[in-house]
DSSP file (Angstrom, degrees, kcal/mol; ACC not computed):
  #  RESIDUE AA STRUCTURE BP1 BP2  ACC     N-H-->O    O-->H-N    N-H-->O    O-->H-N    TCO  KAPPA ALPHA  PHI   PSI    X-CA   Y-CA   Z-CA
    1    1 A X     >        0   0    0      0, 0.0     4,-2.8     0, 0.0     5,-0.2   0.000 360.0 360.0 360.0 -35.9   15.9   59.7    1.7
    2    2 A X  H  >  +     0   0    0      2,-0.2     4,-2.4     1,-0.2     5,-0.2   0.870 360.0  52.5 -66.4 -33.4   14.5   61.2   -1.6
    3    3 A X  H  > S+     0   0    0      2,-0.2     4,-2.6     1,-0.2    -1,-0.2   0.951 109.7  47.3 -64.5 -46.6   11.7   58.6   -1.6
    4    4 A X  H  > S+     0   0    0      1,-0.2     4,-2.5     2,-0.2     5,-0.2   0.941 114.5  47.1 -58.0 -50.7   10.7   59.4    1.9
    5    5 A X  H  X S+     0   0    0     -4,-2.8     4,-2.7     1,-0.2    -1,-0.2   0.899 111.7  50.8 -57.7 -40.3   10.7   63.2    1.1
    6    6 A X  H  X S+     0   0    0     -4,-2.4     4,-2.4    -5,-0.2    -1,-0.2   0.894 109.4  51.7 -66.8 -38.1    8.7   62.5   -2.1
    7    7 A X  H  X S+     0   0    0     -4,-2.6     4,-2.6     2,-0.2    -2,-0.2   0.936 111.7  46.2 -56.6 -51.8    6.2   60.5    0.0
    8    8 A X  H  X S+     0   0    0     -4,-2.5     4,-2.4     1,-0.2     5,-0.2   0.937 113.3  48.8 -61.8 -49.4    5.7   63.3    2.5
    9    9 A X  H  X S+     0   0    0     -4,-2.7     4,-2.9    -5,-0.2    -1,-0.2   0.899 111.2  50.2 -53.7 -44.1    5.4   65.8   -0.3
   10   10 A X  H  X S+     0   0    0     -4,-2.4     4,-2.3     2,-0.2    -2,-0.2   0.914 111.5  48.0 -65.3 -44.8    2.8   63.7   -2.1
   11   11 A X  H  X S+     0   0    0     -4,-2.6     4,-1.9     2,-0.2    -2,-0.2   0.920 111.5  50.8 -64.1 -42.1    0.7   63.2    1.1
   12   12 A X  H  X S+     0   0    0     -4,-2.4     4,-1.7     1,-0.2     5,-0.3   0.938 112.9  44.6 -57.3 -54.3    0.8   66.9    1.8
   13   13 A X  H  X S+     0   0    0     -4,-2.9     4,-2.8    -5,-0.2     5,-0.3   0.883 111.5  54.0 -59.7 -37.3   -0.3   67.8   -1.7
   14   14 A X  H  X S+     0   0    0     -4,-2.3     4,-1.2     1,-0.2     5,-0.3   0.811 109.6  48.0 -64.2 -36.8   -3.0   65.1   -1.6
   15   15 A X  H  < S+     0   0    0     -4,-1.9    -1,-0.2    -5,-0.2    -2,-0.2   0.833 118.5  38.5 -76.9 -32.5   -4.4   66.5    1.6
   16   16 A X  H  < S+     0   0    0     -4,-1.7    -2,-0.2    -5,-0.1    -3,-0.1   0.802 121.0  41.7 -86.6 -40.4   -4.5   70.2    0.4
   17   17 A X  H  < S-     0   0    0     -4,-2.8    -3,-0.2    -5,-0.3    -2,-0.2   0.821  85.6-156.0 -85.6 -26.4   -5.6   69.7   -3.2
   18   18 A X     <  -     0   0    0     -4,-1.2    -3,-0.1    -5,-0.3    -4,-0.1   0.974  17.0-144.1  51.0  74.1   -8.2   67.0   -2.5
   19   19 A X        -     0   0    0     -5,-0.3     2,-0.5     1,-0.1    -1,-0.1  -0.328   9.8-118.5 -70.5 150.5   -8.2   65.3   -6.0
   20   20 A X        -     0   0    0     -2,-0.0     2,-0.5     0, 0.0    -1,-0.1  -0.778  22.0-146.1 -89.4 127.9  -11.4   64.0   -7.5
   21   21 A X        -     0   0    0     -2,-0.5     5,-0.1     1,-0.1     8,-0.0  -0.813  27.2-111.5 -93.7 126.8  -11.2   60.2   -8.1
   22   22 A X    >>  -     0   0    0     -2,-0.5     3,-1.1     1,-0.1     4,-0.9  -0.264  23.6-120.9 -57.9 146.4  -13.3   59.2  -11.2
   23   23 A X  T 34 S+     0   0    0      1,-0.3     4,-0.5     2,-0.2     3,-0.3   0.794 111.1  61.1 -63.8 -26.7  -16.4   57.2  -10.3
   24   24 A X  T 34 S+     0   0    0      1,-0.2    -1,-0.3     2,-0.1     3,-0.2   0.831 108.7  41.3 -63.7 -34.3  -15.2   54.4  -12.4
   25   25 A X  T X> S+     0   0    0     -3,-1.1     4,-1.1     1,-0.2     3,-0.8   0.521  90.2  91.1 -90.8 -10.5  -12.0   53.9  -10.3
   26   26 A X  H >X S+     0   0    0     -4,-0.9     3,-0.7    -3,-0.3     4,-0.5   0.887  84.4  50.3 -61.8 -41.5  -13.7   54.5   -6.9
   27   27 A X  H 34 S+     0   0    0     -4,-0.5     4,-0.3     1,-0.2    -1,-0.3   0.783 115.3  45.7 -69.5 -21.6  -14.5   50.7   -6.2
   28   28 A X  H <> S+     0   0    0     -3,-0.8     4,-2.2    -4,-0.2    -1,-0.2   0.540  88.6  84.7 -97.9  -6.5  -11.0   49.8   -7.0
   29   29 A X  H <X S+     0   0    0     -4,-1.1     4,-2.4    -3,-0.7     5,-0.2   0.919  87.7  52.7 -62.7 -46.9   -9.1   52.5   -5.1
   30   30 A X  H  X S+     0   0    0     -4,-0.5     4,-2.5     1,-0.2    -1,-0.2   0.908 111.4  48.0 -55.0 -43.0   -9.0   50.6   -1.7
   31   31 A X  H  > S+     0   0    0     -4,-0.3     4,-2.4     2,-0.2    -1,-0.2   0.865 110.7  50.8 -67.6 -38.1   -7.6   47.6   -3.4
   32   32 A X  H  X S+     0   0    0     -4,-2.2     4,-2.5     2,-0.2    -2,-0.2   0.936 111.1  49.6 -59.8 -48.7   -4.9   49.7   -5.2
   33   33 A X  H  X S+     0   0    0     -4,-2.4     4,-3.0     2,-0.2    -2,-0.2   0.941 112.0  45.8 -55.5 -55.6   -4.0   51.3   -1.9
   34   34 A X  H  X S+     0   0    0     -4,-2.5     4,-2.3     1,-0.2    -1,-0.2   0.917 113.6  50.1 -64.2 -42.9   -3.6   48.0   -0.1
   35   35 A X  H  X S+     0   0    0     -4,-2.4     4,-1.9     2,-0.2    -1,-0.2   0.909 112.2  47.3 -60.3 -40.7   -1.7   46.5   -3.0
   36   36 A X  H  X S+     0   0    0     -4,-2.5     4,-2.5     2,-0.2    -2,-0.2   0.939 110.5  52.2 -67.4 -43.1    0.7   49.5   -3.0
   37   37 A X  H  X S+     0   0    0     -4,-3.0     4,-2.7     1,-0.2     5,-0.2   0.888 108.2  52.2 -59.5 -38.5    1.1   49.3    0.8
   38   38 A X  H  X S+     0   0    0     -4,-2.3     4,-1.7     1,-0.2    -1,-0.2   0.884 111.4  46.3 -66.2 -39.0    2.0   45.6    0.4
   39   39 A X  H  X S+     0   0    0     -4,-1.9     4,-2.0     2,-0.2    -2,-0.2   0.860 112.2  50.7 -69.5 -37.0    4.7   46.4   -2.2
   40   40 A X  H  X S+     0   0    0     -4,-2.5     4,-2.0     2,-0.2    -2,-0.2   0.916 113.3  44.3 -70.3 -38.7    6.1   49.3   -0.1
   41   41 A X  H  X S+     0   0    0     -4,-2.7     4,-2.1     2,-0.2    -1,-0.2   0.845 109.8  55.6 -71.9 -28.4    6.4   47.1    3.0
   42   42 A X  H  X S+     0   0    0     -4,-1.7     4,-2.4    -5,-0.2    -2,-0.2   0.872 109.1  47.6 -66.9 -35.9    7.8   44.3    1.0
   43   43 A X  H  X S+     0   0    0     -4,-2.0     4,-2.3     2,-0.2    -2,-0.2   0.880 110.4  52.8 -71.0 -36.5   10.6   46.8   -0.2
   44   44 A X  H  X S+     0   0    0     -4,-2.0     4,-2.1     2,-0.2    -2,-0.2   0.898 109.7  47.9 -65.0 -40.9   11.1   47.9    3.3
   45   45 A X  H  X S+     0   0    0     -4,-2.1     4,-2.1     1,-0.2    -2,-0.2   0.941 112.2  49.7 -64.7 -46.1   11.6   44.3    4.4
   46   46 A X  H  <>S+     0   0    0     -4,-2.4     5,-2.9     1,-0.2     6,-0.7   0.839 107.4  53.9 -63.6 -34.0   14.0   43.7    1.5
   47   47 A X  H ><5S+     0   0    0     -4,-2.3     3,-1.0     4,-0.2    -1,-0.2   0.922 109.7  47.5 -64.7 -43.0   16.0   46.8    2.4
   48   48 A X  H 3<5S+     0   0    0     -4,-2.1    -2,-0.2     1,-0.3    -1,-0.2   0.885 112.5  49.3 -63.7 -37.5   16.4   45.5    6.0
   49   49 A X  T 3<5S-     0   0    0     -4,-2.1    -1,-0.3    -5,-0.2    -2,-0.2   0.419 114.7-121.1 -80.0   1.3   17.4   42.1    4.6
   50   50 A X  T < 5S+     0   0    0     -3,-1.0    -3,-0.2    -4,-0.2    -2,-0.1   0.846  86.7 107.0  59.4  38.3   19.9   44.0    2.3
   51   51 A X      < +     0   0    0     -5,-2.9     2,-0.2    -8,-0.1    -4,-0.2   0.101  41.0 136.4-123.7  15.5   18.3   42.5   -0.8
   52   52 A X        +     0   0    0     -6,-0.7     2,-0.4    -5,-0.1    -9,-0.1  -0.500  25.5 178.2 -77.0 134.3   16.6   45.6   -2.1
   53   53 A X     >  -     0   0    0     -2,-0.2     4,-1.7     1,-0.1     5,-0.1  -0.998  25.3-144.3-134.4 129.3   16.7   46.4   -5.7
   54   54 A X  H  > S+     0   0    0     -2,-0.4     4,-2.5     1,-0.2     5,-0.2   0.897  99.8  52.6 -60.8 -45.1   14.9   49.5   -7.1
   55   55 A X  H  > S+     0   0    0      1,-0.2     4,-2.4     2,-0.2     5,-0.3   0.901 109.6  49.5 -60.4 -42.2   13.9   47.8  -10.4
   56   56 A X  H  > S+     0   0    0      1,-0.2     4,-2.3     2,-0.2    -1,-0.2   0.873 111.4  50.2 -66.1 -31.5   12.4   44.9   -8.5
   57   57 A X  H  X S+     0   0    0     -4,-1.7     4,-2.8     2,-0.2    -2,-0.2   0.903 110.8  47.4 -70.9 -41.5   10.4   47.3   -6.3
   58   58 A X  H  X S+     0   0    0     -4,-2.5     4,-2.3     2,-0.2     5,-0.3   0.947 116.2  44.4 -69.6 -45.4    9.0   49.4   -9.2
   59   59 A X  H  X S+     0   0    0     -4,-2.4     4,-2.5     1,-0.2     5,-0.2   0.928 114.8  48.4 -62.6 -43.2    8.0   46.2  -11.1
   60   60 A X  H  X S+     0   0    0     -4,-2.3     4,-2.7    -5,-0.3     5,-0.2   0.914 110.2  54.1 -61.1 -43.4    6.5   44.6   -7.9
   61   61 A X  H  X S+     0   0    0     -4,-2.8     4,-2.6     1,-0.2     5,-0.2   0.974 115.4  36.3 -49.9 -61.9    4.6   47.9   -7.1
   62   62 A X  H  X S+     0   0    0     -4,-2.3     4,-2.4     1,-0.2     5,-0.2   0.847 116.5  53.3 -67.7 -34.0    2.9   48.1  -10.5
   63   63 A X  H  X S+     0   0    0     -4,-2.5     4,-2.9    -5,-0.3     5,-0.3   0.927 110.7  47.9 -68.2 -40.1    2.3   44.4  -10.8
   64   64 A X  H  X S+     0   0    0     -4,-2.7     4,-2.9    -5,-0.2     5,-0.3   0.965 116.0  42.4 -60.0 -52.6    0.7   44.2   -7.4
   65   65 A X  H  X S+     0   0    0     -4,-2.6     4,-2.1    -5,-0.2     5,-0.2   0.931 118.2  45.5 -66.1 -43.1   -1.6   47.1   -8.0
   66   66 A X  H  X S+     0   0    0     -4,-2.4     4,-3.0    -5,-0.2     5,-0.3   0.955 115.4  45.4 -66.0 -47.6   -2.5   46.0  -11.5
   67   67 A X  H  X S+     0   0    0     -4,-2.9     4,-2.6    -5,-0.2     5,-0.2   0.957 115.3  47.4 -63.8 -51.2   -3.1   42.3  -10.6
   68   68 A X  H  X S+     0   0    0     -4,-2.9     4,-1.8    -5,-0.3    -1,-0.2   0.901 114.3  46.8 -58.9 -39.1   -5.2   43.1   -7.6
   69   69 A X  H  X S+     0   0    0     -4,-2.1     4,-2.7    -5,-0.3    -2,-0.2   0.913 112.2  50.0 -64.5 -45.4   -7.2   45.6   -9.5
   70   70 A X  H  X S+     0   0    0     -4,-3.0     4,-2.4    -5,-0.2     5,-0.2   0.858 108.5  53.0 -66.1 -35.3   -7.7   43.2  -12.4
   71   71 A X  H  X S+     0   0    0     -4,-2.6     4,-2.3    -5,-0.3    -1,-0.2   0.951 112.7  44.6 -62.4 -45.6   -8.9   40.4  -10.1
   72   72 A X  H  X S+     0   0    0     -4,-1.8     4,-2.3     2,-0.2    -2,-0.2   0.895 113.7  49.2 -64.0 -41.8  -11.5   42.7   -8.5
   73   73 A X  H  X S+     0   0    0     -4,-2.7     4,-2.2     1,-0.2    -1,-0.2   0.908 111.0  49.5 -69.5 -38.9  -12.6   44.0  -11.9
   74   74 A X  H  X S+     0   0    0     -4,-2.4     4,-1.9     1,-0.2     6,-0.2   0.915 110.8  52.2 -63.4 -42.9  -12.9   40.4  -13.2
   75   75 A X  H  X>S+     0   0    0     -4,-2.3     5,-2.8     1,-0.2     4,-0.9   0.869 107.7  50.3 -62.9 -36.6  -14.9   39.6  -10.1
   76   76 A X  H  <5S+     0   0    0     -4,-2.3     3,-0.4     4,-0.3    -1,-0.2   0.902 110.1  50.9 -64.9 -41.2  -17.2   42.5  -10.7
   77   77 A X  H  <5S+     0   0    0     -4,-2.2    -2,-0.2     1,-0.2    -1,-0.2   0.801 112.2  45.9 -62.7 -31.9  -17.7   41.3  -14.3
   78   78 A X  H  <5S-     0   0    0     -4,-1.9    -1,-0.2    -5,-0.1    -2,-0.2   0.560 117.1-113.0 -87.6 -11.8  -18.5   37.8  -13.2
   79   79 A X  T  <5S+     0   0    0     -4,-0.9    -3,-0.2    -3,-0.4     3,-0.1   0.579  98.6  93.5  92.3  13.4  -20.9   39.1  -10.4
   80   80 A X     >< +     0   0    0     -5,-2.8     4,-2.4    -6,-0.2    -4,-0.3  -0.047  41.7 130.9-124.9  33.8  -18.8   38.0   -7.5
   81   81 A X  H  > S+     0   0    0     -6,-0.8     4,-2.7     1,-0.2    -5,-0.2   0.846  70.5  50.9 -56.3 -39.7  -16.9   41.2   -7.0
   82   82 A X  H  > S+     0   0    0      2,-0.2     4,-2.2     1,-0.2    -1,-0.2   0.911 110.4  49.7 -71.0 -35.2  -17.3   41.5   -3.3
   83   83 A X  H  > S+     0   0    0      1,-0.2     4,-2.3     2,-0.2    -2,-0.2   0.934 114.6  43.4 -65.5 -46.9  -16.1   37.9   -2.7
   84   84 A X  H  X S+     0   0    0     -4,-2.4     4,-2.6     2,-0.2     5,-0.2   0.899 112.4  53.4 -66.1 -37.5  -12.9   38.4   -4.9
   85   85 A X  H  X S+     0   0    0     -4,-2.7     4,-2.1    -5,-0.3    -2,-0.2   0.898 109.3  48.5 -67.7 -32.0  -12.3   41.8   -3.3
   86   86 A X  H  X S+     0   0    0     -4,-2.2     4,-2.3    -5,-0.2    -1,-0.2   0.902 112.0  49.6 -68.9 -37.9  -12.5   40.2    0.2
   87   87 A X  H  X S+     0   0    0     -4,-2.3     4,-2.4     2,-0.2    -2,-0.2   0.929 111.1  48.9 -63.8 -44.6  -10.1   37.4   -1.0
   88   88 A X  H  X S+     0   0    0     -4,-2.6     4,-2.6     2,-0.2     5,-0.3   0.919 111.7  49.0 -62.4 -46.4   -7.6   40.0   -2.4
   89   89 A X  H  X S+     0   0    0     -4,-2.1     4,-3.0    -5,-0.2    -1,-0.2   0.911 111.9  50.4 -65.7 -43.5   -7.7   42.1    0.8
   90   90 A X  H  X S+     0   0    0     -4,-2.3     4,-2.5     2,-0.2    -2,-0.2   0.941 112.1  45.1 -59.1 -51.1   -7.2   38.9    2.9
   91   91 A X  H  X S+     0   0    0     -4,-2.4     4,-2.4     2,-0.2    -2,-0.2   0.937 117.0  44.2 -60.1 -49.6   -4.2   37.7    0.9
   92   92 A X  H  X S+     0   0    0     -4,-2.6     4,-3.1     1,-0.2    -1,-0.2   0.919 111.2  55.7 -68.1 -37.8   -2.5   41.1    0.8
   93   93 A X  H  X S+     0   0    0     -4,-3.0     4,-2.8    -5,-0.3    -1,-0.2   0.904 107.4  48.4 -53.1 -44.4   -3.3   41.6    4.5
   94   94 A X  H  X S+     0   0    0     -4,-2.5     4,-2.0     1,-0.2    -1,-0.2   0.934 113.3  47.8 -60.9 -43.7   -1.5   38.4    5.3
   95   95 A X  H  X S+     0   0    0     -4,-2.4     4,-2.8    -5,-0.2    -2,-0.2   0.915 111.3  51.0 -65.0 -40.6    1.4   39.5    3.2
   96   96 A X  H  X S+     0   0    0     -4,-3.1     4,-2.7     1,-0.2     5,-0.2   0.951 112.0  45.6 -61.9 -49.3    1.4   43.0    4.9
   97   97 A X  H  X S+     0   0    0     -4,-2.8     4,-2.2     2,-0.2    -1,-0.2   0.815 111.2  54.0 -63.6 -27.6    1.4   41.6    8.4
   98   98 A X  H  X S+     0   0    0     -4,-2.0     4,-2.1    -5,-0.2    -2,-0.2   0.935 110.7  45.0 -71.6 -45.5    4.1   39.1    7.5
   99   99 A X  H  X S+     0   0    0     -4,-2.8     4,-2.5    -5,-0.2    -2,-0.2   0.920 112.2  52.5 -63.3 -41.1    6.3   41.9    6.2
  100  100 A X  H  X S+     0   0    0     -4,-2.7     4,-2.9     2,-0.2    -1,-0.2   0.909 109.5  49.0 -50.2 -50.7    5.5   44.0    9.3
  101  101 A X  H  X S+     0   0    0     -4,-2.2     4,-2.5     1,-0.2    -1,-0.2   0.887 111.1  49.7 -63.9 -37.3    6.5   41.2   11.6
  102  102 A X  H  X S+     0   0    0     -4,-2.1     4,-2.2     2,-0.2    -2,-0.2   0.899 111.7  48.0 -67.8 -41.5    9.7   40.6    9.7
  103  103 A X  H  X S+     0   0    0     -4,-2.5     4,-2.6     2,-0.2    -2,-0.2   0.924 111.8  50.8 -65.6 -42.7   10.6   44.3    9.9
  104  104 A X  H  X S+     0   0    0     -4,-2.9     4,-2.4     1,-0.2     5,-0.3   0.927 110.2  49.7 -58.8 -46.1    9.8   44.4   13.6
  105  105 A X  H  X S+     0   0    0     -4,-2.5     4,-2.6     1,-0.2     5,-0.3   0.905 111.5  48.5 -57.1 -44.2   12.0   41.4   14.2
  106  106 A X  H  X S+     0   0    0     -4,-2.2     4,-2.3     1,-0.2    -1,-0.2   0.951 113.3  46.8 -63.3 -47.3   14.8   42.9   12.3
  107  107 A X  H  < S+     0   0    0     -4,-2.6    -2,-0.2     1,-0.2    -1,-0.2   0.901 118.0  40.3 -60.4 -44.5   14.5   46.3   14.2
  108  108 A X  H  < S+     0   0    0     -4,-2.4    -1,-0.2    -5,-0.2    -2,-0.2   0.823 113.5  54.4 -81.9 -31.2   14.3   44.8   17.7
  109  109 A X  H  <        0   0    0     -4,-2.6    -2,-0.2    -5,-0.3    -1,-0.2   0.868 360.0 360.0 -70.0 -36.4   17.0   42.1   16.9
  110  110 A X     <        0   0    0     -4,-2.3    -3,-0.1    -5,-0.3    -4,-0.1   0.478 360.0 360.0  88.6 360.0   19.4   44.9   15.9
């Protein structure tokens, strides 16, 4: 419950404060958000499957965000940034939809 309350408070603060994102991080922000969403939905799936561990979630969250960001950064350095960004989005999108479908099946199955 505390995590949900913290998420709501964070979103409300973000809407009203309107933080400035450094120009250097702006190309990587969408990837970071999608990777974080993947980790969050993976944690929700693990919770429904009764295999959730907070340490695994924290490590997964930061590892997903860091790995996805580094892949896109490497792609930018090699001159293929848009292709690697698309690949990362596709892979994370597949994982997100897989997690959502598992959560949906669990909810409707009861």
